[in-house]
Residue, then its C-alpha position, 0 to 999 in steps of 0.5 A: a627927876d633931878t639928876s644933877g650930879a648923878s652918873p650918866a647911867a643913873e640919868a638914863a635909868a631916871e629917864e626910862q622910869e619917867a617914860r614908863g610912868a607916862a606910858a602907864d598914865e596913858k594906859n590908865a586913861e584908856g581904861a583897863t581894857g586898853i580901849p580909849p574912852m568914847s565920845k558922847s556921840q559914839a556912846k549915843k550911837l552904841a546905845k541906839k544900836q544896842k536898843l535896836q538889837q534888843k528890839q530885834r531879839r524880842m521880835k524874833r522871840a515873838m515870831a518864834g512863839a507865833t510860829a509855834a502857835s500856827d503849827m499847833v493850829r495846823d496840827a489840830l486841823v490835820q487831826a480834825t480830818n482824821d476825826s471826820s474820816i473815822k466818823s464816816k467809816r463808822s457810818m459805813a460800818r453801821l450801814g454794812y458797807v465795811d466790817d470795822p469791829f473797832g470803830h465804836l471805840f473811836v466814835r461814841k455817838p455815831a452820826r448818819r453821814s450822807p449816802l454820797i460819802n458812804r459810796 
């Protein structure tokens, strides 16, 4: 600013105004967040890191789905052991080894089991 012939207080105010303007320009160059702009190599590294993180998140979701599927298979296998045991009990009841008045409600078509199972 041209302050020739101005008072010393006016000169100081003009210098202060220039300093504030320079600081504001520097801040605007950094962006609204106050973070300086990154170089191209930094931007590439960041993009690569973000891509890797996305891939890891997708893998975690896929693994969670696989775990849920294996849990369902395990549950079905455990339930199948129940089906096998109820059929054996029904067979024992038909042969007179045990009294089971409700077995017919669980096994529609009774199967003959090996005598070894019935003892």
